[in-house]
C-alpha beads as a LAMMPS data file, in Angstrom:
LAMMPS data file: protein, C-alpha beads

167 atoms
166 bonds

1 atom types
1 bond types

-500.0 500.0 xlo xhi
-500.0 500.0 ylo yhi
-500.0 500.0 zlo zhi

Masses

1 110.0

Atoms # bond

1 1 1 -383.084 228.553 -236.018
2 1 1 -384.963 229.945 -239.027
3 1 1 -383.097 233.169 -238.781
4 1 1 -379.960 231.250 -239.299
5 1 1 -381.157 229.758 -242.417
6 1 1 -382.259 233.234 -243.619
7 1 1 -378.778 234.652 -243.238
8 1 1 -377.106 231.613 -244.717
9 1 1 -379.369 231.909 -247.880
10 1 1 -379.320 235.740 -248.343
11 1 1 -376.070 237.013 -247.285
12 1 1 -373.379 234.852 -245.741
13 1 1 -371.263 237.887 -244.671
14 1 1 -374.038 238.882 -242.328
15 1 1 -373.975 235.392 -240.648
16 1 1 -370.208 235.883 -240.361
17 1 1 -370.891 239.243 -238.355
18 1 1 -373.071 237.133 -235.896
19 1 1 -370.416 234.394 -235.555
20 1 1 -367.318 236.611 -235.189
21 1 1 -368.813 239.661 -233.625
22 1 1 -368.456 243.107 -234.915
23 1 1 -365.203 244.592 -236.128
24 1 1 -363.377 246.935 -233.782
25 1 1 -364.433 250.600 -234.118
26 1 1 -361.576 252.757 -235.178
27 1 1 -360.485 255.030 -232.399
28 1 1 -357.989 257.808 -231.915
29 1 1 -356.463 259.352 -228.728
30 1 1 -357.002 263.044 -228.179
31 1 1 -355.370 264.518 -225.020
32 1 1 -355.410 261.098 -223.325
33 1 1 -359.042 260.274 -224.184
34 1 1 -359.873 257.584 -226.585
35 1 1 -362.473 258.866 -229.163
36 1 1 -364.404 256.698 -231.859
37 1 1 -363.505 257.860 -235.404
38 1 1 -365.815 257.593 -238.388
39 1 1 -364.755 254.755 -240.599
40 1 1 -362.586 255.936 -243.538
41 1 1 -361.450 252.785 -245.334
42 1 1 -363.641 250.819 -247.582
43 1 1 -363.205 247.763 -245.383
44 1 1 -364.224 249.788 -242.310
45 1 1 -367.219 251.108 -243.967
46 1 1 -368.281 247.711 -245.203
47 1 1 -367.848 246.139 -241.830
48 1 1 -369.921 248.902 -240.226
49 1 1 -372.712 248.450 -242.957
50 1 1 -372.795 244.724 -242.319
51 1 1 -372.910 245.125 -238.617
52 1 1 -375.748 247.555 -238.782
53 1 1 -377.703 245.563 -241.414
54 1 1 -377.248 242.341 -239.247
55 1 1 -378.481 244.060 -236.028
56 1 1 -381.455 245.619 -237.941
57 1 1 -382.304 242.371 -239.468
58 1 1 -382.299 240.566 -236.104
59 1 1 -384.418 243.118 -234.523
60 1 1 -386.981 243.076 -237.364
61 1 1 -387.298 239.320 -236.957
62 1 1 -388.500 239.674 -233.428
63 1 1 -392.220 240.075 -232.616
64 1 1 -393.182 243.620 -231.662
65 1 1 -393.814 242.766 -227.980
66 1 1 -390.059 241.654 -227.718
67 1 1 -388.423 244.670 -229.472
68 1 1 -387.838 246.663 -226.321
69 1 1 -386.362 243.601 -224.378
70 1 1 -383.597 243.171 -227.039
71 1 1 -383.021 246.748 -228.022
72 1 1 -380.311 247.267 -225.434
73 1 1 -377.897 244.908 -227.223
74 1 1 -375.571 247.063 -229.334
75 1 1 -373.970 244.442 -231.411
76 1 1 -375.339 241.567 -233.507
77 1 1 -373.449 238.695 -231.875
78 1 1 -374.628 239.504 -228.218
79 1 1 -378.136 240.154 -229.745
80 1 1 -378.167 236.754 -231.408
81 1 1 -377.049 235.053 -228.172
82 1 1 -379.864 236.765 -226.254
83 1 1 -382.328 235.733 -228.751
84 1 1 -381.291 232.127 -228.783
85 1 1 -381.232 232.029 -225.023
86 1 1 -384.779 233.467 -224.774
87 1 1 -386.490 231.639 -227.545
88 1 1 -384.434 228.351 -227.674
89 1 1 -386.387 226.574 -224.946
90 1 1 -385.054 223.890 -222.630
91 1 1 -384.118 220.366 -223.502
92 1 1 -387.416 218.899 -222.652
93 1 1 -389.209 221.328 -225.008
94 1 1 -386.785 220.653 -227.800
95 1 1 -387.228 216.878 -227.266
96 1 1 -391.020 217.252 -227.376
97 1 1 -390.790 219.353 -230.501
98 1 1 -388.442 216.919 -232.248
99 1 1 -390.894 213.943 -231.391
100 1 1 -393.837 215.960 -232.773
101 1 1 -391.870 216.697 -236.051
102 1 1 -390.923 213.019 -236.458
103 1 1 -394.596 212.025 -236.012
104 1 1 -395.613 214.709 -238.551
105 1 1 -393.011 213.390 -241.086
106 1 1 -394.133 209.844 -240.576
107 1 1 -397.931 210.763 -241.217
108 1 1 -397.076 213.149 -243.998
109 1 1 -399.311 212.651 -247.055
110 1 1 -400.246 214.824 -250.042
111 1 1 -403.861 215.563 -251.185
112 1 1 -405.257 215.354 -254.585
113 1 1 -406.001 219.026 -254.568
114 1 1 -402.337 219.835 -254.383
115 1 1 -399.842 219.862 -257.142
116 1 1 -396.516 218.026 -257.027
117 1 1 -394.529 221.165 -256.206
118 1 1 -396.834 221.987 -253.329
119 1 1 -396.512 218.485 -251.775
120 1 1 -392.645 218.575 -252.289
121 1 1 -392.446 222.082 -250.709
122 1 1 -394.518 220.860 -247.702
123 1 1 -392.380 217.775 -247.320
124 1 1 -389.173 219.844 -247.639
125 1 1 -390.313 222.207 -245.022
126 1 1 -390.833 219.178 -242.663
127 1 1 -387.295 217.825 -243.552
128 1 1 -385.774 221.267 -242.912
129 1 1 -387.343 221.555 -239.493
130 1 1 -386.108 217.930 -238.642
131 1 1 -382.643 218.946 -239.749
132 1 1 -382.645 221.923 -237.490
133 1 1 -383.385 219.593 -234.613
134 1 1 -380.532 217.254 -235.522
135 1 1 -382.514 214.612 -237.353
136 1 1 -380.715 213.546 -240.464
137 1 1 -382.520 211.763 -243.379
138 1 1 -381.044 210.147 -246.356
139 1 1 -381.861 211.279 -249.807
140 1 1 -383.487 207.819 -250.439
141 1 1 -385.594 208.088 -247.399
142 1 1 -386.985 211.527 -248.548
143 1 1 -387.544 210.334 -252.023
144 1 1 -389.482 207.250 -250.945
145 1 1 -391.522 209.406 -248.448
146 1 1 -392.401 211.811 -251.330
147 1 1 -393.470 208.973 -253.569
148 1 1 -395.543 207.226 -250.867
149 1 1 -397.231 210.483 -249.954
150 1 1 -398.562 211.162 -253.399
151 1 1 -402.225 210.809 -253.927
152 1 1 -403.709 207.596 -255.290
153 1 1 -404.022 208.853 -258.895
154 1 1 -400.139 208.829 -258.987
155 1 1 -399.723 205.145 -257.956
156 1 1 -398.790 203.952 -261.397
157 1 1 -396.194 206.498 -261.937
158 1 1 -394.669 205.889 -258.440
159 1 1 -394.238 202.277 -259.086
160 1 1 -392.372 203.095 -262.192
161 1 1 -390.275 205.589 -260.468
162 1 1 -389.420 203.248 -257.574
163 1 1 -388.157 200.599 -259.818
164 1 1 -385.836 202.937 -261.816
165 1 1 -382.306 202.676 -260.699
166 1 1 -380.947 205.895 -262.150
167 1 1 -383.302 208.221 -260.171

Bonds

1 1 1 2
2 1 2 3
3 1 3 4
4 1 4 5
5 1 5 6
6 1 6 7
7 1 7 8
8 1 8 9
9 1 9 10
10 1 10 11
11 1 11 12
12 1 12 13
13 1 13 14
14 1 14 15
15 1 15 16
16 1 16 17
17 1 17 18
18 1 18 19
19 1 19 20
20 1 20 21
21 1 21 22
22 1 22 23
23 1 23 24
24 1 24 25
25 1 25 26
26 1 26 27
27 1 27 28
28 1 28 29
29 1 29 30
30 1 30 31
31 1 31 32
32 1 32 33
33 1 33 34
34 1 34 35
35 1 35 36
36 1 36 37
37 1 37 38
38 1 38 39
39 1 39 40
40 1 40 41
41 1 41 42
42 1 42 43
43 1 43 44
44 1 44 45
45 1 45 46
46 1 46 47
47 1 47 48
48 1 48 49
49 1 49 50
50 1 50 51
51 1 51 52
52 1 52 53
53 1 53 54
54 1 54 55
55 1 55 56
56 1 56 57
57 1 57 58
58 1 58 59
59 1 59 60
60 1 60 61
61 1 61 62
62 1 62 63
63 1 63 64
64 1 64 65
65 1 65 66
66 1 66 67
67 1 67 68
68 1 68 69
69 1 69 70
70 1 70 71
71 1 71 72
72 1 72 73
73 1 73 74
74 1 74 75
75 1 75 76
76 1 76 77
77 1 77 78
78 1 78 79
79 1 79 80
80 1 80 81
81 1 81 82
82 1 82 83
83 1 83 84
84 1 84 85
85 1 85 86
86 1 86 87
87 1 87 88
88 1 88 89
89 1 89 90
90 1 90 91
91 1 91 92
92 1 92 93
93 1 93 94
94 1 94 95
95 1 95 96
96 1 96 97
97 1 97 98
98 1 98 99
99 1 99 100
100 1 100 101
101 1 101 102
102 1 102 103
103 1 103 104
104 1 104 105
105 1 105 106
106 1 106 107
107 1 107 108
108 1 108 109
109 1 109 110
110 1 110 111
111 1 111 112
112 1 112 113
113 1 113 114
114 1 114 115
115 1 115 116
116 1 116 117
117 1 117 118
118 1 118 119
119 1 119 120
120 1 120 121
121 1 121 122
122 1 122 123
123 1 123 124
124 1 124 125
125 1 125 126
126 1 126 127
127 1 127 128
128 1 128 129
129 1 129 130
130 1 130 131
131 1 131 132
132 1 132 133
133 1 133 134
134 1 134 135
135 1 135 136
136 1 136 137
137 1 137 138
138 1 138 139
139 1 139 140
140 1 140 141
141 1 141 142
142 1 142 143
143 1 143 144
144 1 144 145
145 1 145 146
146 1 146 147
147 1 147 148
148 1 148 149
149 1 149 150
150 1 150 151
151 1 151 152
152 1 152 153
153 1 153 154
154 1 154 155
155 1 155 156
156 1 156 157
157 1 157 158
158 1 158 159
159 1 159 160
160 1 160 161
161 1 161 162
162 1 162 163
163 1 163 164
164 1 164 165
165 1 165 166
166 1 166 167
């Protein structure tokens, strides 16, 4: 999922909150009744901050029409599980999507109006989507695809690059 990549790239500690669940809320027993206590240690405060930040980020990632549906989940781990269950799709949908992504990768080409960085970014986006669906590509395959997708005015350069062994 794209949200997973976002958490991994921005703040890994937030992704750990989703994987491991929230930390236990500090409690105290008053007259036989368990009551939550305001976090006092730095670690407890950081854990609470990360939990709230993760939960809020997940909710903000949802389209407006789904906000109320997922608002009942109180911790980030159960919220993420519910989001994956709702938006993940079934195996047939995923297979169709995977096939479509492979076809788009196969037919990928750059236009002469694009710069090298734009072509590379678009190709990298396709590769990332394929990797999310479990398709792994070697670096050599990606490099060759990039070189072959360049517009015709780059043909001379690509021939030289393909024959270089140290690239």
